[in-house]
N, CA, C and O atoms as a printed pandas DataFrame, in Angstrom:
     atom_number atom_name residue_name chain_id  residue_number  x_coord  y_coord  z_coord
0              1         N          UNK        A               1  -15.542   -6.912   12.537
1              2        CA          UNK        A               1  -14.593   -5.818   12.683
2              3         C          UNK        A               1  -13.232   -6.268   12.173
3              4         O          UNK        A               1  -12.710   -7.302   12.590
4              5         N          UNK        A               2  -12.664   -5.478   11.265
5              6        CA          UNK        A               2  -11.363   -5.811   10.691
6              7         C          UNK        A               2  -10.240   -5.408   11.642
7              8         O          UNK        A               2  -10.311   -4.387   12.327
8              9         N          UNK        A               3   -9.226   -6.225   11.661
9             10        CA          UNK        A               3   -8.002   -5.910   12.385
10            11         C          UNK        A               3   -7.159   -4.991   11.490
11            12         O          UNK        A               3   -7.261   -5.066   10.266
12            13         N          UNK        A               4   -6.331   -4.128   12.086
13            14        CA          UNK        A               4   -5.511   -3.209   11.279
14            15         C          UNK        A               4   -4.520   -3.970   10.405
15            16         O          UNK        A               4   -4.151   -3.495    9.331
16            17         N          UNK        A               5   -4.087   -5.142   10.851
17            18        CA          UNK        A               5   -3.154   -5.939   10.059
18            19         C          UNK        A               5   -3.869   -6.706    8.957
19            20         O          UNK        A               5   -3.209   -7.219    8.053
20            21         N          UNK        A               6   -5.200   -6.804    8.998
21            22        CA          UNK        A               6   -5.958   -7.366    7.888
22            23         C          UNK        A               6   -6.139   -6.328    6.785
23            24         O          UNK        A               6   -6.280   -6.689    5.616
24            25         N          UNK        A               7   -6.138   -5.056    7.137
25            26        CA          UNK        A               7   -6.319   -3.987    6.146
26            27         C          UNK        A               7   -5.012   -3.725    5.405
27            28         O          UNK        A               7   -4.995   -3.697    4.175
28            29         N          UNK        A               8   -3.917   -3.532    6.141
29            30        CA          UNK        A               8   -2.599   -3.299    5.530
30            31         C          UNK        A               8   -1.940   -4.659    5.331
31            32         O          UNK        A               8   -1.551   -5.313    6.300
32            33         N          UNK        A               9   -1.815   -5.088    4.069
33            34        CA          UNK        A               9   -1.245   -6.407    3.788
34            35         C          UNK        A               9    0.283   -6.389    3.839
35            36         O          UNK        A               9    0.902   -7.144    4.589
36            37         N          UNK        A              10    0.890   -5.496    3.012
37            38        CA          UNK        A              10    2.350   -5.419    2.972
38            39         C          UNK        A              10    2.758   -4.137    2.272
39            40         O          UNK        A              10    1.962   -3.568    1.526
40            41         N          UNK        A              11    3.980   -3.667    2.494
41            42        CA          UNK        A              11    4.460   -2.493    1.754
42            43         C          UNK        A              11    4.870   -2.889    0.338
43            44         O          UNK        A              11    5.237   -4.037    0.086
44            45         N          UNK        A              12    4.804   -1.944   -0.566
45            46        CA          UNK        A              12    5.247   -2.161   -1.941
46            47         C          UNK        A              12    6.630   -1.545   -2.064
47            48         O          UNK        A              12    6.798   -0.333   -1.927
48            49         N          UNK        A              13    7.629   -2.398   -2.326
49            50        CA          UNK        A              13    9.016   -1.961   -2.409
50            51         C          UNK        A              13    9.441   -2.043   -3.874
51            52         O          UNK        A              13    9.885   -3.092   -4.342
52            53         N          UNK        A              14    9.301   -0.932   -4.590
53            54        CA          UNK        A              14    9.747   -0.851   -5.974
54            55         C          UNK        A              14   10.548    0.443   -6.137
55            56         O          UNK        A              14   10.562    1.294   -5.248
56            57         N          UNK        A              15   11.199    0.572   -7.262
57            58        CA          UNK        A              15   11.994    1.770   -7.510
58            59         C          UNK        A              15   11.104    3.011   -7.567
59            60         O          UNK        A              15   11.466    4.066   -7.046
60            61         N          UNK        A              16    9.946    2.881   -8.196
61            62        CA          UNK        A              16    9.038    4.013   -8.309
62            63         C          UNK        A              16    8.428    4.394   -6.958
63            64         O          UNK        A              16    8.250    5.579   -6.676
64            65         N          UNK        A              17    8.109    3.409   -6.125
65            66        CA          UNK        A              17    7.518    3.743   -4.827
66            67         C          UNK        A              17    8.556    4.316   -3.862
67            68         O          UNK        A              17    8.197    5.069   -2.956
68            69         N          UNK        A              18    9.826    3.977   -4.037
69            70        CA          UNK        A              18   10.868    4.503   -3.158
70            71         C          UNK        A              18   11.195    5.964   -3.476
71            72         O          UNK        A              18   11.753    6.660   -2.628
72            73         N          UNK        A              19   10.864    6.437   -4.665
73            74        CA          UNK        A              19   11.093    7.843   -5.000
74            75         C          UNK        A              19   10.194    8.766   -4.177
75            76         O          UNK        A              19   10.562    9.911   -3.913
76            77         N          UNK        A              20    9.028    8.285   -3.772
77            78        CA          UNK        A              20    8.095    9.089   -3.006
78            79         C          UNK        A              20    8.405    9.181   -1.527
79            80         O          UNK        A              20    7.784    9.974   -0.820
80            81         N          UNK        A              21    9.352    8.390   -1.038
81            82        CA          UNK        A              21    9.672    8.392    0.389
82            83         C          UNK        A              21   10.223    9.747    0.823
83            84         O          UNK        A              21    9.989   10.166    1.956
84            85         N          UNK        A              22   10.942   10.432   -0.043
85            86        CA          UNK        A              22   11.476   11.756    0.291
86            87         C          UNK        A              22   10.355   12.774    0.499
87            88         O          UNK        A              22   10.513   13.726    1.264
88            89         N          UNK        A              23    9.232   12.576   -0.175
89            90        CA          UNK        A              23    8.068   13.460   -0.030
90            91         C          UNK        A              23    7.066   12.928    0.991
91            92         O          UNK        A              23    5.946   13.430    1.079
92            93         N          UNK        A              24    7.461   11.917    1.758
93            94        CA          UNK        A              24    6.611   11.264    2.757
94            95         C          UNK        A              24    5.380   10.615    2.127
95            96         O          UNK        A              24    4.272   10.720    2.652
96            97         N          UNK        A              25    5.594    9.939    0.985
97            98        CA          UNK        A              25    4.550    9.154    0.336
98            99         C          UNK        A              25    4.962    7.694    0.384
99           100         O          UNK        A              25    6.048    7.334   -0.071
100          101         N          UNK        A              26    4.101    6.856    0.932
101          102        CA          UNK        A              26    4.385    5.437    1.101
102          103         C          UNK        A              26    3.303    4.622    0.420
103          104         O          UNK        A              26    2.134    5.009    0.425
104          105         N          UNK        A              27    3.690    3.485   -0.174
105          106        CA          UNK        A              27    2.762    2.651   -0.929
106          107         C          UNK        A              27    2.595    1.315   -0.203
107          108         O          UNK        A              27    3.575    0.681    0.188
108          109         N          UNK        A              28    1.340    0.900   -0.029
109          110        CA          UNK        A              28    1.018   -0.360    0.628
110          111         C          UNK        A              28    0.026   -1.140   -0.213
111          112         O          UNK        A              28   -0.804   -0.547   -0.903
112          113         N          UNK        A              29    0.104   -2.468   -0.164
113          114        CA          UNK        A              29   -0.965   -3.308   -0.682
114          115         C          UNK        A              29   -1.972   -3.453    0.445
115          116         O          UNK        A              29   -1.604   -3.759    1.580
116          117         N          UNK        A              30   -3.238   -3.236    0.135
117          118        CA          UNK        A              30   -4.272   -3.243    1.164
118          119         C          UNK        A              30   -5.374   -4.225    0.774
119          120         O          UNK        A              30   -5.396   -4.751   -0.339
120          121         N          UNK        A              31   -6.280   -4.457    1.710
121          122        CA          UNK        A              31   -7.427   -5.323    1.478
122          123         C          UNK        A              31   -8.321   -4.702    0.407
123          124         O          UNK        A              31   -8.524   -3.488    0.395
124          125         N          UNK        A              32   -8.849   -5.515   -0.478
125          126        CA          UNK        A              32   -9.651   -5.022   -1.598
126          127         C          UNK        A              32  -10.932   -4.346   -1.111
127          128         O          UNK        A              32  -11.414   -3.414   -1.755
128          129         N          UNK        A              33  -11.482   -4.790   -0.006
129          130        CA          UNK        A              33  -12.746   -4.252    0.494
130          131         C          UNK        A              33  -12.580   -3.057    1.430
131          132         O          UNK        A              33  -13.578   -2.506    1.895
132          133         N          UNK        A              34  -11.355   -2.647    1.716
133          134        CA          UNK        A              34  -11.150   -1.539    2.657
134          135         C          UNK        A              34  -11.298   -0.198    1.951
135          136         O          UNK        A              34  -11.033   -0.084    0.755
136          137         N          UNK        A              35  -11.724    0.814    2.698
137          138        CA          UNK        A              35  -11.882    2.154    2.130
138          139         C          UNK        A              35  -10.791    3.076    2.676
139          140         O          UNK        A              35   -9.952    2.652    3.471
140          141         N          UNK        A              36  -10.810    4.338    2.245
141          142        CA          UNK        A              36   -9.734    5.270    2.581
142          143         C          UNK        A              36   -9.679    5.592    4.066
143          144         O          UNK        A              36   -8.589    5.745    4.616
144          145         N          UNK        A              37  -10.812    5.697    4.721
145          146        CA          UNK        A              37  -10.795    6.017    6.152
146          147         C          UNK        A              37  -10.261    4.852    6.972
147          148         O          UNK        A              37   -9.566    5.068    7.965
148          149         N          UNK        A              38  -10.573    3.618    6.575
149          150        CA          UNK        A              38  -10.020    2.458    7.269
150          151         C          UNK        A              38   -8.516    2.363    7.067
151          152         O          UNK        A              38   -7.782    2.027    7.997
152          153         N          UNK        A              39   -8.053    2.658    5.858
153          154        CA          UNK        A              39   -6.619    2.616    5.573
154          155         C          UNK        A              39   -5.892    3.683    6.378
155          156         O          UNK        A              39   -4.830    3.415    6.939
156          157         N          UNK        A              40   -6.448    4.883    6.444
157          158        CA          UNK        A              40   -5.840    5.967    7.215
158          159         C          UNK        A              40   -5.737    5.599    8.687
159          160         O          UNK        A              40   -4.691    5.805    9.301
160          161         N          UNK        A              41   -6.801    5.059    9.260
161          162        CA          UNK        A              41   -6.783    4.677   10.675
162          163         C          UNK        A              41   -5.796    3.548   10.934
163          164         O          UNK        A              41   -5.137    3.535   11.974
164          165         N          UNK        A              42   -5.682    2.597   10.004
165          166        CA          UNK        A              42   -4.765    1.472   10.186
166          167         C          UNK        A              42   -3.311    1.923   10.139
167          168         O          UNK        A              42   -2.507    1.477   10.956
168          169         N          UNK        A              43   -2.956    2.798    9.202
169          170        CA          UNK        A              43   -1.569    3.282    9.103
170          171         C          UNK        A              43   -1.210    4.104   10.343
171          172         O          UNK        A              43   -0.105    3.981   10.872
172          173         N          UNK        A              44   -2.141    4.939   10.805
173          174        CA          UNK        A              44   -1.872    5.729   12.005
174          175         C          UNK        A              44   -1.718    4.840   13.235
175          176         O          UNK        A              44   -0.905    5.142   14.108
176          177         N          UNK        A              45   -2.484    3.747   13.322
177          178        CA          UNK        A              45   -2.389    2.853   14.473
178          179         C          UNK        A              45   -1.118    2.008   14.444
179          180         O          UNK        A              45   -0.492    1.797   15.483
180          181         N          UNK        A              46   -0.736    1.526   13.271
181          182        CA          UNK        A              46    0.430    0.635   13.183
182          183         C          UNK        A              46    1.732    1.404   13.353
183          184         O          UNK        A              46    2.594    0.987   14.126
184          185         N          UNK        A              47    1.891    2.528   12.640
185          186        CA          UNK        A              47    3.168    3.222   12.598
186          187         C          UNK        A              47    3.234    4.451   13.493
187          188         O          UNK        A              47    4.319    5.002   13.675
188          189         N          UNK        A              48    2.126    4.900   14.057
189          190        CA          UNK        A              48    2.134    6.067   14.940
190          191         C          UNK        A              48    2.468    7.364   14.225
191          192         O          UNK        A              48    3.230    8.177   14.748
192          193         N          UNK        A              49    1.912    7.572   13.042
193          194        CA          UNK        A              49    2.162    8.774   12.240
194          195         C          UNK        A              49    0.836    9.482   11.982
195          196         O          UNK        A              49   -0.233    8.958   12.296
196          197         N          UNK        A              50    0.924   10.693   11.398
197          198        CA          UNK        A              50   -0.270   11.445   11.016
198          199         C          UNK        A              50   -0.418   11.389    9.500
199          200         O          UNK        A              50    0.503   11.757    8.772
200          201         N          UNK        A              51   -1.571   10.932    9.024
201          202        CA          UNK        A              51   -1.816   10.778    7.593
202          203         C          UNK        A              51   -2.589   11.990    7.082
203          204         O          UNK        A              51   -3.610   12.371    7.656
204          205         N          UNK        A              52   -2.095   12.596    5.991
205          206        CA          UNK        A              52   -2.774   13.735    5.391
206          207         C          UNK        A              52   -3.739   13.294    4.299
207          208         O          UNK        A              52   -4.848   13.820    4.208
208          209         N          UNK        A              53   -3.333   12.333    3.466
209          210        CA          UNK        A              53   -4.137   11.956    2.310
210          211         C          UNK        A              53   -3.889   10.496    1.959
211          212         O          UNK        A              53   -2.791    9.973    2.155
212          213         N          UNK        A              54   -4.940    9.836    1.431
213          214        CA          UNK        A              54   -4.833    8.457    0.963
214          215         C          UNK        A              54   -5.423    8.373   -0.443
215          216         O          UNK        A              54   -6.567    8.767   -0.671
216          217         N          UNK        A              55   -4.638    7.859   -1.376
217          218        CA          UNK        A              55   -5.118    7.585   -2.733
218          219         C          UNK        A              55   -5.113    6.075   -2.934
219          220         O          UNK        A              55   -4.143    5.406   -2.576
220          221         N          UNK        A              56   -6.187    5.533   -3.504
221          222        CA          UNK        A              56   -6.273    4.092   -3.725
222          223         C          UNK        A              56   -6.361    3.785   -5.210
223          224         O          UNK        A              56   -6.875    4.578   -5.998
224          225         N          UNK        A              57   -5.847    2.613   -5.576
225          226        CA          UNK        A              57   -5.812    2.163   -6.961
226          227         C          UNK        A              57   -6.205    0.692   -6.985
227          228         O          UNK        A              57   -5.603   -0.120   -6.283
228          229         N          UNK        A              58   -7.210    0.342   -7.783
229          230        CA          UNK        A              58   -7.581   -1.061   -7.986
230          231         C          UNK        A              58   -6.802   -1.605   -9.169
231          232         O          UNK        A              58   -6.920   -1.084  -10.278
232          233         N          UNK        A              59   -6.016   -2.636   -8.952
233          234        CA          UNK        A              59   -5.209   -3.246  -10.003
234          235         C          UNK        A              59   -5.855   -4.572  -10.399
235          236         O          UNK        A              59   -6.052   -5.448   -9.557
236          237         N          UNK        A              60   -6.180   -4.715  -11.673
237          238        CA          UNK        A              60   -6.782   -5.951  -12.163
238          239         C          UNK        A              60   -5.697   -6.982  -12.425
239          240         O          UNK        A              60   -4.583   -6.634  -12.819
240          241         N          UNK        A              61   -6.023   -8.253  -12.206
241          242        CA          UNK        A              61   -5.074   -9.321  -12.449
242          243         C          UNK        A              61   -4.801   -9.502  -13.930
243          244         O          UNK        A              61   -5.711   -9.391  -14.752
244          245         N          UNK        A              62   -3.562   -9.778  -14.270
245          246        CA          UNK        A              62   -3.183   -9.938  -15.668
246          247         C          UNK        A              62   -3.440  -11.371  -16.138
247          248         O          UNK        A              62   -3.387  -12.311  -15.345
248          249         N          UNK        A              63   -3.719  -11.527  -17.427
249          250        CA          UNK        A              63   -3.801  -12.855  -18.024
250          251         C          UNK        A              63   -2.386  -13.387  -18.208
251          252         O          UNK        A              63   -1.510  -12.666  -18.687
252          253         N          UNK        A              64   -2.160  -14.615  -17.842
253          254        CA          UNK        A              64   -0.851  -15.234  -17.982
254          255         C          UNK        A              64   -1.002  -16.596  -18.637
255          256         O          UNK        A              64   -1.936  -17.343  -18.348
256          257         N          UNK        A              65   -0.069  -16.903  -19.520
257          258        CA          UNK        A              65   -0.043  -18.211  -20.170
258          259         C          UNK        A              65    1.271  -18.891  -19.818
259          260         O          UNK        A              65    2.307  -18.240  -19.687
260          261         N          UNK        A              66    1.214  -20.193  -19.667
261          262        CA          UNK        A              66    2.429  -20.955  -19.394
262          263         C          UNK        A              66    2.535  -22.072  -20.421
263          264         O          UNK        A              66    2.167  -23.214  -20.143
264          265         N          UNK        A              67    3.027  -21.751  -21.587
265          266        CA          UNK        A              67    3.244  -22.751  -22.628
266          267         C          UNK        A              67    1.940  -23.339  -23.141
267          268         O          UNK        A              67    1.045  -22.608  -23.565
268          269         N          UNK        A              68    1.837  -24.664  -23.100
269          270        CA          UNK        A              68    0.683  -25.356  -23.654
270          271         C          UNK        A              68   -0.493  -25.391  -22.681
271          272         O          UNK        A              68   -1.595  -25.787  -23.061
272          273         N          UNK        A              69   -0.276  -24.988  -21.447
273          274        CA          UNK        A              69   -1.353  -25.025  -20.456
274          275         C          UNK        A              69   -2.363  -23.920  -20.727
275          276         O          UNK        A              69   -2.031  -22.938  -21.390
276          277         N          UNK        A              70   -3.568  -24.056  -20.239
277          278        CA          UNK        A              70   -4.542  -22.973  -20.448
278          279         C          UNK        A              70   -4.134  -21.722  -19.678
279          280         O          UNK        A              70   -3.396  -21.774  -18.694
280          281         N          UNK        A              71   -4.643  -20.607  -20.167
281          282        CA          UNK        A              71   -4.267  -19.348  -19.539
282          283         C          UNK        A              71   -4.942  -19.195  -18.187
283          284         O          UNK        A              71   -6.008  -19.758  -17.940
284          285         N          UNK        A              72   -4.307  -18.428  -17.321
285          286        CA          UNK        A              72   -4.838  -18.172  -15.993
286          287         C          UNK        A              72   -4.766  -16.689  -15.691
287          288         O          UNK        A              72   -4.370  -15.890  -16.540
288          289         N          UNK        A              73   -5.150  -16.323  -14.478
289          290        CA          UNK        A              73   -5.146  -14.936  -14.048
290          291         C          UNK        A              73   -4.239  -14.780  -12.835
291          292         O          UNK        A              73   -4.181  -15.657  -11.973
292          293         N          UNK        A              74   -3.538  -13.663  -12.779
293          294        CA          UNK        A              74   -2.929  -13.258  -11.518
294          295         C          UNK        A              74   -4.037  -12.653  -10.672
295          296         O          UNK        A              74   -5.059  -12.212  -11.200
296          297         N          UNK        A              75   -3.839  -12.631   -9.391
297          298        CA          UNK        A              75   -4.866  -12.114   -8.493
298          299         C          UNK        A              75   -4.980  -10.596   -8.615
299          300         O          UNK        A              75   -3.978   -9.906   -8.799
300          301         N          UNK        A              76   -6.201  -10.083   -8.512
301          302        CA          UNK        A              76   -6.422   -8.640   -8.470
302          303         C          UNK        A              76   -6.102   -8.147   -7.066
303          304         O          UNK        A              76   -6.278   -8.878   -6.091
304          305         N          UNK        A              77   -5.635   -6.911   -6.963
305          306        CA          UNK        A              77   -5.277   -6.358   -5.667
306          307         C          UNK        A              77   -5.540   -4.865   -5.644
307          308         O          UNK        A              77   -5.909   -4.270   -6.656
308          309         N          UNK        A              78   -5.347   -4.267   -4.479
309          310        CA          UNK        A              78   -5.579   -2.841   -4.297
310          311         C          UNK        A              78   -4.350   -2.226   -3.654
311          312         O          UNK        A              78   -3.803   -2.768   -2.694
312          313         N          UNK        A              79   -3.910   -1.072   -4.198
313          314        CA          UNK        A              79   -2.773   -0.345   -3.652
314          315         C          UNK        A              79   -3.266    0.946   -3.029
315          316         O          UNK        A              79   -4.264    1.521   -3.463
316          317         N          UNK        A              80   -2.556    1.394   -2.008
317          318        CA          UNK        A              80   -2.862    2.678   -1.385
318          319         C          UNK        A              80   -1.575    3.489   -1.287
319          320         O          UNK        A              80   -0.560    3.006   -0.785
320          321         N          UNK        A              81   -1.630    4.737   -1.776
321          322        CA          UNK        A              81   -0.525    5.672   -1.639
322          323         C          UNK        A              81   -0.884    6.600   -0.492
323          324         O          UNK        A              81   -1.826    7.386   -0.587
324          325         N          UNK        A              82   -0.122    6.501    0.598
325          326        CA          UNK        A              82   -0.408    7.246    1.826
326          327         C          UNK        A              82    0.563    8.408    1.924
327          328         O          UNK        A              82    1.777    8.207    1.903
328          329         N          UNK        A              83    0.035    9.636    2.032
329          330        CA          UNK        A              83    0.848   10.835    2.192
330          331         C          UNK        A              83    0.751   11.294    3.633
331          332         O          UNK        A              83   -0.345   11.450    4.171
332          333         N          UNK        A              84    1.898   11.511    4.256
333          334        CA          UNK        A              84    1.930   11.956    5.652
334          335         C          UNK        A              84    1.950   13.478    5.719
335          336         O          UNK        A              84    2.308   14.151    4.753
336          337         N          UNK        A              85    1.561   14.008    6.875
337          338        CA          UNK        A              85    1.605   15.457    7.077
338          339         C          UNK        A              85    3.064   15.898    7.198
339          340         O          UNK        A              85    3.918   15.090    7.562
340          341         N          UNK        A              86    3.367   17.173    6.897
341          342        CA          UNK        A              86    4.765   17.639    6.976
342          343         C          UNK        A              86    5.353   17.564    8.380
343          344         O          UNK        A              86    6.562   17.378    8.520
344          345         N          UNK        A              87    4.536   17.704    9.426
345          346        CA          UNK        A              87    5.066   17.665   10.788
346          347         C          UNK        A              87    5.103   16.253   11.361
347          348         O          UNK        A              87    5.522   16.075   12.504
348          349         N          UNK        A              88    4.680   15.250   10.608
349          350        CA          UNK        A              88    4.670   13.870   11.081
350          351         C          UNK        A              88    6.063   13.261   10.975
351          352         O          UNK        A              88    6.871   13.678   10.145
352          353         N          UNK        A              89    6.334   12.277   11.818
353          354        CA          UNK        A              89    7.603   11.559   11.712
354          355         C          UNK        A              89    7.526   10.590   10.534
355          356         O          UNK        A              89    6.438   10.300   10.037
356          357         N          UNK        A              90    8.675   10.091   10.087
357          358        CA          UNK        A              90    8.717    9.160    8.968
358          359         C          UNK        A              90    8.476    7.742    9.465
359          360         O          UNK        A              90    8.506    7.484   10.669
360          361         N          UNK        A              91    8.239    6.836    8.542
361          362        CA          UNK        A              91    8.085    5.418    8.873
362          363         C          UNK        A              91    9.461    4.784    8.802
363          364         O          UNK        A              91   10.097    4.795    7.748
364          365         N          UNK        A              92    9.927    4.230    9.917
365          366        CA          UNK        A              92   11.296    3.722   10.001
366          367         C          UNK        A              92   11.537    2.515    9.095
367          368         O          UNK        A              92   12.675    2.260    8.699
368          369         N          UNK        A              93   10.487    1.776    8.764
369          370        CA          UNK        A              93   10.639    0.585    7.929
370          371         C          UNK        A              93   11.255    0.927    6.572
371          372         O          UNK        A              93   12.023    0.134    6.029
372          373         N          UNK        A              94   10.930    2.089    6.023
373          374        CA          UNK        A              94   11.377    2.477    4.684
374          375         C          UNK        A              94   12.704    3.217    4.686
375          376         O          UNK        A              94   13.262    3.437    3.611
376          377         N          UNK        A              95   13.244    3.617    5.843
377          378        CA          UNK        A              95   14.416    4.478    5.878
378          379         C          UNK        A              95   15.679    3.847    5.328
379          380         O          UNK        A              95   16.437    4.525    4.635
380          381         N          UNK        A              96   15.936    2.592    5.603
381          382        CA          UNK        A              96   17.154    1.958    5.148
382          383         C          UNK        A              96   17.144    1.526    3.697
383          384         O          UNK        A              96   18.164    1.068    3.184
384          385         N          UNK        A              97   16.005    1.662    3.024
385          386        CA          UNK        A              97   15.874    1.164    1.664
386          387         C          UNK        A              97   16.070    2.227    0.601
387          388         O          UNK        A              97   16.121    1.904   -0.586
388          389         N          UNK        A              98   16.181    3.474    0.992
389          390        CA          UNK        A              98   16.303    4.545    0.006
390          391         C          UNK        A              98   17.737    4.711   -0.420
391          392         O          UNK        A              98   18.039    5.569   -1.249
């Protein structure tokens, strides 16, 4: 059984993800093996909000070279864009960053 903090790894704080905060859309890095229902339950349990929709994106790791060394890979990860219901409260973690 996964813990809710194993499913939600960390929030994604970028300029593009902060534009969605006004529409109650929040972006999180999540566990690669988690599905949409697990992500929805974890966000509702951690932040005490109502989730309307979850969209997930699998991001492949990029090839990186460092000079004369052989090339390597960045790690692959999964992002989730969580949309809250209109009557739900906001997530306080993101409020001071907009």
